[in-house]
N, C-alpha and C positions, 0 to 999 in steps of 0.2 A: 408544667412541661414534663415530658416523659424522659427522665434522666436514668431510670433504672435499667431499661432494656435498650439494646442497640437498635436504632431505627435506620432503615435504608430508604432512600428516595429513588423512585424509578419513574419513567414516563414512556409512553408509546408514541412512536412517530407514525401518523396515519392520515388518511384523507378525512376531510370534514364530514362527508357523507359516505359511510361504509354500507352501501346498499346490497352487498353480496358477501357470502362467506369467503374467507381467505384460507381456510384449512379444512380438514375433515369435519363431518357432521356426525355427532355422537347419538343424537336422539331426535325423535319426531313425535308430534301430537297433532291430532286433526279435530277440528270443530265442524261437524257436518251441517249445523244450523247456519253458521255464518260463512261456510265454505272457506275456512281459514286453516292454513297449515302453519305450525310452529316448529322451528328447527333450532337445535342447540349446537353451537359451533365450538370447534377447537380454537377459534379466534377469540374466545371468551364472550361472544355475543349471541343472544337469542334473537331470532328474527321472525317476523310475522308476514305471511304471504297470502294474498287473495288469489286462490287457485281458480276462481271463476273468471279471472282475467289473466290468462296465462302469458299474454304478450308483455304486460307490465304488472307482475304480481306483487312487487315489493310494497309493503305497507309501513313497517316501522322496525326499529331496532331497540332491544332492551339491553342496556349496557350498565353493568355494575360489577360483574365478576372480573377477576384479574387473571384467570387461568382457564383452562378448558372447562366448558360446561359439559358434564358427562351424562346427565339425564334430566328430563323435564316431565312433569305430570300436569295435565289440565284438570282443574278441580272446580267444584261449585257450579256445575252446569256451564263451564266455559268462561266463567268470570275471572278466575285466578289461575296462575301458574306457580308451581313449586319447582325450583331448580336446584341441582346438586353440582358442585364444582370441585376441581382440584385445588382451588384456593382455600379449601377446608370449610367453606360455608354452604349453608342451605338458604336460599332466598325465596321470598314470597312476593309475587308480582300482581299488579292489576293487568290482566291480559289484554283488555280492550284499550286502555290508555297507555300501556307500556311502561309504567314506572315501577320502581322497586319500593315495596311497602315496608319491608323489614328484612333483617339479616340475622340468621341463627348461627352462633359460633360454638355450638356444642361439640362438634367433631374436632378431633385433634390431628387429622390427616386428610388426604384426598377423599372426597365423598363421591363414590362411583355409581351408586344405584339408588333408585326410588321405587316404591311400590304403593299402590293406591287402592283403598277399599271404598269404592264409589258410594255404596249404600250407607256407610257409616261416616263418610267424609273424614277418613283417617289416612294419613300418609306415613310410610316408614322410610328411613334413610340409613344407608350403610356405606362403608368404604374400607380404606386401608388401615384404619385404627381398630378394625375387628369388631366394632360396636354397631348395634342396630338400635335406632331411636324411633319411638312411635309418637306421632304428632296428631293432635286434634286440629283439623284444618280450620274449623270455625274460630278456634282460639288464635291460630296463626294469622288469620286475615284481620283480626282486631288489633294486632300489634302495630307499633309505629317505629320509625327509624330510631327514635331515642328511647322508647319503652319497648324493648324486645327481649326481656328476660322471661323465659317460660320454662316451667318444670315439665318433664316428660318421662315416660317410662322407657326402660331399655330391656333388650333381650340379650342375655349373656350366654357364653358357651362356645363362641367361635374361636378357633385356634389360629386362624390365618386371615389374610386380607380378603374382604368380601367384594365380589365383582358383579353379583346379580341378586335380585330380590323379586319376589312375586307375592301378591296377596289376592285372595278372591274377593269379589265385590262386597260380600256381606262381612268381611273382616273376621272370619272364623279361623283362618289358617294363613300362616306366613312361612315362606321357604327362602333360605339363603343359599347361594352358591359361592364357592371360594377356591383359593389355591390349595385348600385342604383336600380337594377332589371329592368331597362328600356333600350331600344336601342335608341341611339341618332344618327341622320343622318345629314350629311353636304354635301355641294358641295365643294370638295377640290380646285376647280379652283377659287372660289370667297371667300372661307372660310365662306360662308353663312350657317346658320342653316336651315335645311329643315323640320325636324319633330322629334318627340319623340314618341316611340312606347311602350305601356304598355301592360303587360300580364303575364310576368314571375313573380314568387314569390320568387326567389333567384338569386344569382350571375349569370350573363351571361358569360359562360366560353369559348364558341366557336361560331364563326360567319363565314359565307361564303355568297358571293353575286353571282348572275348569271352574265353572260357576259355583258349584257346591263344595269345592275344595277336596274332592275325593281323588282326583288324578292330577298329576304334574308332568309337564314336559321339560326336559333340560337339554341344552346344547353345550358342548364342551370343546375345549381346544384339542381334545383327543380325536376330533373329527366325527363323533357320533351324536345322534339324538336319542334320548331315552325316554320312554313312557313309564311312569311309576304309579303304582296303586298305593295310596297312603293307607287305605284300610288293611291291605295285605303287607304293608311295609316292605315292598320289594319292587324291582324293575320287572315289568311284564313284557316289554318289547325293546329291542335295540335296533336303530335304523342307521344304515351306512350309505346315504346318498353322496356324501362329500368326501373329497380327497384330502381336505385340510380342516382346520378348526371351524366350529360352528359358533357364530357370534350373535345371531339374531333368529328369533322364532316368532311366528304369527299364526295362531290357530284360527279356524273358522268358528262360528257361533256354537255349533253343535259338538265341537271338540272331536270331530271325526277326521279332519284333515289338518295338516300344518305346513306352512311355508317356512323353509329354513334357508339360511344363507350365512356366508362368512368369508374366510380368508381366500377361498378358491374362486371368488367372484360369481359363483353360480347360485341361482335361486331355484330351489326344488319345491315341488308340491308332493307331499307324501300322504298316502291313505293310511291312517293310524291302525286300521284293522288288518292291513296286509303289509308286513314288514319289508317286503321286497318290491312294493309298487311305488316307484318314484317317477315323477315327471319333471324334466328340466324345462322350467317355464321361460327363463330368460338369463342372460349373462351380462353382468356389468363390466366396466373397464377398470375397476379398482375394488379392493376388498370391501364387502358390505358390512356396515356397522349397525344399521337399524332399518326396519321397514314397518309400515303401518298399513293395514287393510282398511279401505273405506267401509263404512257400516253397511252399504248395500252390496259389498263384496265385488264391485265392478272394477276395482283397480287397486294397485299397490303403489304407495310412495316409498321410494328406496333411497337411503342415505349411505354414502360410502366415505372412504378416507380421502376422496377428492372433495371439492367444494361445491359440486353441482348435485341437485336433487332431481331424480327422474321419476316419472309416473309411467307405469306399465298397465295397460288395459287388459283385463281378464275376460275371456269369453265364457259363456255358460258351458261350453263343451270342455274347456280346461277344468273348470270347477267340478263338472260331472265325471271327469276322469276318462271321457271317451276320446279325447284328442291326445294323442301321444306323439312324441318326436321320433324321427327316423335317425338312428345313429347318435352321434355326440352333439348334434346341433339343437339349440333351444327352439321351442315352439314359436315364441315371440322374438322376432329378429331385432326390433328396435322399440324404444320408448316413444310415447306420443307427446309428452310434455317434459320440458327440461327447465328447471329453475336454475339459471346459470350462476356458477360461482366465479370467483376471481382467483388469480394466481397467488401463491404464498411464497415468501422469500425462503429459499432453501440453503443458500450459502452466502458468505460475506467475507470481506477483508477490511479491517480498520487500517486506514492509511497512516503513515508515520506521523503526519501532523496531528493525529489523535482528534481529528475533528470531522473528517469525511469518511464515509463508509461506502464501499462499492459492493453491490449486491447482485445476486442472480436469482430469478424466481423459477417456479415450476414450469413456466412457459419459455424458459431460456432468455428472458429479457434481462438486460443489464441496466442498473440505475445507480445514481450517486446520491447519497443523503448527507445532509449537514446536521450533525448531532447538536451543535450549538443552537441552531435556529429551529430544530425539531421539524424539518421539512425535507422534501425531495428536491434536489438541485437540478438533476439532469436525468432524462430518459434516453438511454443510448441505444435501445432496441437490441436486436440479436447480434451482438458483436462478441469478439473473443474476450472472455472474462479476464484472463491473465494479462492480455494486452491493455485492457482498460485500466487495470491496476497499475501496470508498469508505466503507462503514460502519465499517470497522476501522482506517482510516488516521488517523494523528495528525500534528500539526504538531510533529514532533521530528526532529532529525537525529542519527543515530548513524553513525559511519564504517563503511564496508564492511569486514567482517572475515572474510567467507567468500564463496564462489561456489557456484552450484548447477548440477548436471549431471543431465539427465533421460534419459541414453542407455539406461539399463537399465529405464526405465519406472517407477522409484522415485526418490525424492529422494536423490541422493548429494551430500553437503555437503563441499566442499573448504575447509579452513581456510586462511587467508591464506598466500600462498606463502612468506613468511618471517616472522620475529619481528615486524617493524614492522607488517605487514598484519594478522596474526592477533590481535595484542594491542593493536589501536588503539581498541577500543570500551570505554571506561570509562562506567559508568552508576551511578545511585543504587540501592542494594539495596532501599531502601524504596519508591521510586517505581516500580520495575519488578516489585514484588510478590514479590521473592525473600525479603525480610525483613518481619516485621510492622511496622505503622505506628508502634508505640511504640518501636521499636528506634532505636539511635543512627544518625545520618546517616552511612552508610558507602558508600564507592565500591567497586564490584566490576568486574572485567574479564571480559567475556563469554568471550573466547577462553581466558583462563587458567582460569576455572571449568570450562569444557567439557573442556579437556585433562585437568584433574584428575579429572573424572567419568569420562571415557573410559578412563583408565588407573588407576582407583581400586584395582584388585586387583593391579596390578603390584608385585611385591616390590621393596623398595629395592635398587638395585644395589650400594650401599655399606652398611657397618655392618649386615649382615643378622642378626647375633647380637643387636643391640640393638633389641628390639621393645617397649621400655617404652611408647613413645607409639603403639603399634598396638593396636587393639581387636580382640577376637575376634568375628567375625560369628556369626550364629545357627547357621550350619552348620559352625562351626569354622574358616571361611576368614578370612584376615586382611583387615581393612579399615583405613582410616585415611589412605590416600593421596588420598582424594577431596576434596570441598569440603563446607562446612557447610550448603549451601543445597539441593542436589538431587542425584539420581543419574540415570544413563541406564539404559535397559533392558539387562539382561545379554546379550540376543541381538543387540545392535547390532554389525554388522561394522565393525571399525576397520581402516583401510588406510594403510600407509606406502608412499609412492612417490617416485621422483625427480621433481622439479618438471618438468612437461611431458613426463615420460618413463615408464619402466616401473615396475610394482609391485615393491616390495621384500619386503613381508610383509603378510599379512592374517590377522586373528584376530577372534574374538568378544570383546566387552568382558569378559564373565565368565570367559573362559579366560586372561586376562592373568597370573593367579597361577600357572599351570602351570610346571613346571620347564623343559620345552623352550621354551615360549613366553617365559619370563623370559630365557633365554639369547639367543634371537633378538631380543627387544626391546632387550636391552642392546647388541646389535650395530647396531640399526637406529634407535633413537630419537635425534634430534639433541640436541645439548647444551643448546640454549635451552629445549627441552621438558622435559628433565631438571631444569633450574633451576626451572621452574614447578611440575612435578608432584612431584618428590622434595625439592628444596631449599626449596620454597615461597617462592621469591624473587618479589616482586611486580614486574610490568613497570613501566616508566617511564610517567608521565603524559604525555599529548600536550599540547603548549603551543600557545597562539594569541596573536599580538601584535595590539594594537588601540590606538586613540586615543579619548579622551573629550574632546569639545570643546563650548564653549557654543553653543547654538542661535543661528542668525542673527537671530532676533527679539529677542535680548537686546542687540544693537547693539554688542557688543565689537569694537573695531577691531584690538586686539592681544591676544594671549593665548599662553600657553606651550603648545607642542605636545609633550607628553610621551608617549613610546611606553610602553604598559603591556604586561605579559605575564602570562598566567594559564593555568590548566588549561582545556582546551577545554570541559569540562562545567560550568564556573562559571556559576551562574545570574545573570541580569540583576539580580535582587534584590540580589545582593552588590555589583554595580557601582553600583547606585543608592545603597546604604549608603556605599560609598566616596566617591561624589560628595558626598553629604550631609555626611559627617563631614570629609573632607579638603579638598574644593573650596569647599563652602558653609559650612564651619566649624560644622557641626551646626545650621545655620539661624540662627546668630548672626552679625551683621555684624562684631562685634568679634573673634569667634573665642574669647571668654572662656568660662569654665565648666570642666567636667571632673569635678568631684566628688571626694569622698574615696575612698581605695582601697577601703574596705568598700562604698561605694555604686557602684563601677564597673560591676558586672554589671547592676544595675538601670538605671543610666544608659544602658548599651549597648542593653538590650532596648527601652527607651523610644525611644532614638535610631533603632533599626532599624524599629520600627513607624511612627515619625514620618516616616522617610525616604521611604517609598512614598507617603505623603500629601502630602509637600512637594516632591517632584521626580519628573520622569518622564524616561525615556530614549527617544530616537528613532533609527531607522536608516533612511536614505533617506526621511526625513519620515514614517515610520510609527511610531506609538507602540508601544513594546514591552511585552509581557506580562512581568511580573517572573518568572514561572515558566519562561520560555524560558532556554536556555543559550546560551553564546557561539557554539558550533559550529552550532546550529540557526539563529540569527540570520544568521550568515555564509552559510549554505547557502541558506536560503529567502528572505532579505530583502536582504542585501548583494550576493550573487550575483557575487562577484568574487574573484580570487585575491590581490588586493592586500590590505594591512593593513586590517582592519575599522575603520570610523570610526563612532563613536556620538556623538550630541549630547544634551546635557542641557538641561532647561528647568524652572525652578521652577514649581510649581503654586500659583496665587494662592488 
């Protein structure tokens, strides 16, 4: 077990079939032979599209990353994909079958860019850790999930985070762009530094090299495109078609024209031989992150910070530069194919019950999610967000036991960073609807139940031969490690990561019973989670200290200040009963009574019902509802970190 590092458990609430992107698209690759388009999403998923069938283009999803996929490269004649992600990994995929073959964990921070030398089957990766690594693709495709240690050469010298990379097909030159505002150039064959090119005044976000590696184009957040001669080691042209940052470049085969796009949503075609000859080809509805020219140069696939991919058909006249626009309007008014994306969640409120989340997406739709069961409860449509929250809010306080992340456009739930955080929420099984009303009053722990549900199919790491307490599921799979109240959908991605750091392992909840998955889980799951899931050890109750004092209207000059301690979910009703029985002697001034042993239960029930009629509790002079618990009173009424003070007052 991993006891040395703090491990956090997270999961994603999502649909079983995610057939469309839910956030921006960072990269595109095109296979002209199979007519397949590959897209890398900010929703952490790579998708494959059959563009020969634009009405139903979706083919498959490649899911293994846990954060934005920032770049992809199609290699080996279209057989494999290399991907770079903000989860700090580079992954190797079988492009046709869509499965992850291996994961490279060499980078120490977000991996932002890839470059590919087609003739040498070499890939370079770079990112925020300032390092560039060179990979032999043939070696990478021979790796497996368990045997993925590979030595690689690296290029050093970058002073800042790298956002762009380019390599020519023969792999003789590699260029990097960064927040350092300079282009750095190496020979990948020897790892020798060749030059440093200065001129940009902001981050270099896009780079392309010509075939023989003698010229380079760069796009920058400073709004310019620059053409560099590597032989002369200088900028030979600066182009100014854009009003804002340039994030994407796509040259033609002869390197005489370049399509450029970026933050201003405009896509320009520039003649590289004439610095002032720009054609506004088309205009997108969101900032453009990537575009790819089809090999026959008949069209451009364009990806933006929205989740839809558009295709724009190019006429020969546009490419020849004979068709120009009149005024500020683009030549092509509309795209001809759209691969539709879905909305992403943009805002949320966690309700006081710390179980339901109300969300609003980019299409203004409101929905309610159940964190515990990892699913959507209600689709409310286009209603007022604040009203939807207000209608569902309760005066109840449950400790924070998870946090929410919207980075992928879906709800990613991070369970508390350690045992104390994750297991802080004790609730009544009956009052929270987990158990029927007539069931015994039982306290359950939200974090504990959820961990048991997420890892329900995980085989016990110990005593694997003793399965007497395991039941056979309907499909022959073993169950029994879950909880008695609910299950989570099998397609729920479960993620183990270092707290505030890199992902250690990701799997779907239903796959936790697999042999390979079981081995990896045994290595990854922290000991305190094993205690909850496997050993079924209940977490400790959270305690709260408080005082119960006579109200000032009773006129007592002296009284005993006795500090009490109780579970934080104890209801005020129980404190009222304590005051009635112990302080007010059951309503009797002399404190006599008690009853025979056989009559004790009856006496107690009568005493309990009498208590609420005879005495009331106040906090900050507010009369307390007997159904409230101590932590709710402390949070909403006492509003102080100091010991809670309650006052009692007899009811006449």
